[in-house]
Residue frames relative to the residue before (quaternion, step in Angstrom):
aa qw qx qy qz dx dy dz
M 1.0000 0.0000 0.0000 0.0000 0.00 0.00 0.00
K 0.2466 -0.7628 0.5834 0.1300 3.54 -1.05 0.83
L 0.0965 -0.7952 0.5984 0.0189 3.56 -0.82 1.06
Q 0.1221 -0.7413 0.6559 0.0730 3.54 -1.14 0.73
L 0.0031 0.8408 -0.5376 0.0643 3.57 -0.34 1.26
K 0.3255 -0.7042 0.5981 0.2011 3.57 -1.10 0.79
V 0.0438 -0.7959 0.6037 -0.0123 3.59 -0.81 1.02
P 0.2884 -0.8292 0.4529 0.1554 3.60 0.11 1.31
N 0.7609 0.3807 -0.2246 0.4750 3.63 0.98 -0.71
M 0.4550 0.6423 -0.4799 0.3875 3.62 1.18 0.41
S 0.0027 0.8625 -0.5035 0.0507 3.57 -0.51 1.15
C 0.8194 0.1403 -0.0624 0.5523 3.63 1.16 -0.26
G 0.7160 -0.4382 0.3323 0.4300 3.53 -1.33 0.05
G 0.5959 0.5668 -0.3545 0.4449 3.58 1.13 -0.61
C 0.6133 0.5376 -0.3294 0.4757 3.55 1.10 -0.78
V 0.6435 0.5230 -0.3166 0.4606 3.58 0.93 -0.91
S 0.6493 0.5198 -0.3135 0.4581 3.61 0.97 -0.86
T 0.6562 0.5118 -0.3038 0.4639 3.57 0.94 -0.91
I 0.6577 0.5029 -0.2978 0.4752 3.57 0.95 -0.91
T 0.6436 0.5292 -0.3172 0.4530 3.58 0.94 -0.90
E 0.6617 0.5033 -0.3050 0.4645 3.59 0.89 -0.94
A 0.6456 0.5229 -0.3212 0.4546 3.59 0.97 -0.84
I 0.6682 0.4940 -0.2990 0.4692 3.58 0.92 -0.89
K 0.6493 0.5323 -0.3130 0.4440 3.59 1.01 -0.81
T 0.5835 0.5559 -0.3897 0.4458 3.64 1.16 -0.35
V 0.6776 0.4585 -0.2733 0.5059 3.58 1.20 -0.55
D 0.7878 0.0059 0.0421 0.6144 3.59 1.00 -0.90
A 0.3042 -0.8026 0.4907 0.1503 3.56 -0.13 1.33
N 0.7160 0.4421 -0.2465 0.4808 3.59 1.17 -0.54
A 0.3932 0.7352 -0.4711 0.2881 3.58 1.27 0.12
T 0.2768 -0.7050 0.6264 0.1845 3.52 -1.24 0.63
V 0.0413 -0.8187 0.5715 -0.0382 3.55 -0.64 1.17
Q 0.0182 0.7671 -0.6408 0.0233 3.56 -0.97 0.94
G 0.0584 -0.8093 0.5844 0.0015 3.53 -0.74 1.09
D 0.1186 -0.7781 0.6143 0.0561 3.56 -1.12 0.70
P 0.3044 -0.7850 0.5127 0.1678 3.60 -0.26 1.25
Q 0.5838 0.5959 -0.3679 0.4108 3.61 1.13 -0.58
T 0.7800 0.2929 -0.1471 0.5331 3.57 0.88 -0.99
K 0.3473 -0.7682 0.4592 0.2799 3.57 1.39 -0.15
T 0.5094 0.6185 -0.4371 0.4085 3.55 0.98 0.92
V 0.1461 -0.7455 0.6441 0.0891 3.51 -1.27 0.61
S 0.1569 -0.7578 0.6283 0.0792 3.55 -0.92 1.00
V 0.0373 -0.8073 0.5884 -0.0265 3.55 -0.82 1.02
E 0.1330 -0.7309 0.6654 0.0731 3.54 -0.96 0.96
T 0.1745 0.8186 -0.5116 0.1943 3.57 -0.38 1.26
Q 0.4097 -0.6645 0.5617 0.2740 3.52 -1.35 0.31
S 0.5746 0.5915 -0.3698 0.4280 3.59 1.29 -0.21
S 0.6038 -0.5686 0.4154 0.3736 3.55 -1.27 0.36
E 0.6272 -0.5323 0.4132 0.3906 3.55 -1.24 0.47
A 0.6317 0.5457 -0.3261 0.4437 3.58 1.01 -0.82
A 0.6596 0.5080 -0.3051 0.4623 3.60 0.97 -0.85
I 0.6444 0.5137 -0.3127 0.4723 3.59 1.00 -0.82
K 0.6754 0.4894 -0.2932 0.4673 3.59 0.88 -0.95
A 0.6384 0.5255 -0.3257 0.4584 3.59 1.02 -0.78
A 0.6463 0.5139 -0.3206 0.4642 3.60 0.97 -0.82
M 0.6501 0.5067 -0.3080 0.4751 3.58 1.02 -0.81
A 0.6569 0.5198 -0.3075 0.4513 3.57 0.92 -0.92
K 0.6120 0.5833 -0.3331 0.4176 3.55 1.09 -0.79
V 0.7475 0.3409 -0.2055 0.5318 3.60 1.13 -0.61
G 0.6956 -0.5480 0.2466 0.3936 3.57 1.23 0.52
Y 0.6434 0.4856 -0.3320 0.4899 3.60 1.24 0.29
R 0.0902 -0.8123 0.5762 0.0118 3.57 -0.39 1.23
P 0.2454 -0.7878 0.5475 0.1392 3.59 -0.40 1.18
N 0.4240 -0.6712 0.5397 0.2800 3.57 -1.22 0.56
């Protein structure tokens, strides 16, 4: 499943790394691409959208 998420408080490459690590705890094989400029994260995953959003929220990033 491909997800396109808006993350208003993502501001730098460090944020992208933190988000990527959080998502990888849910799905180690997920492909994650983040863009701090547009504040979007694209995720290719086998996990549910709810699980991905919960992992992100756990590290302080709440996607819309």
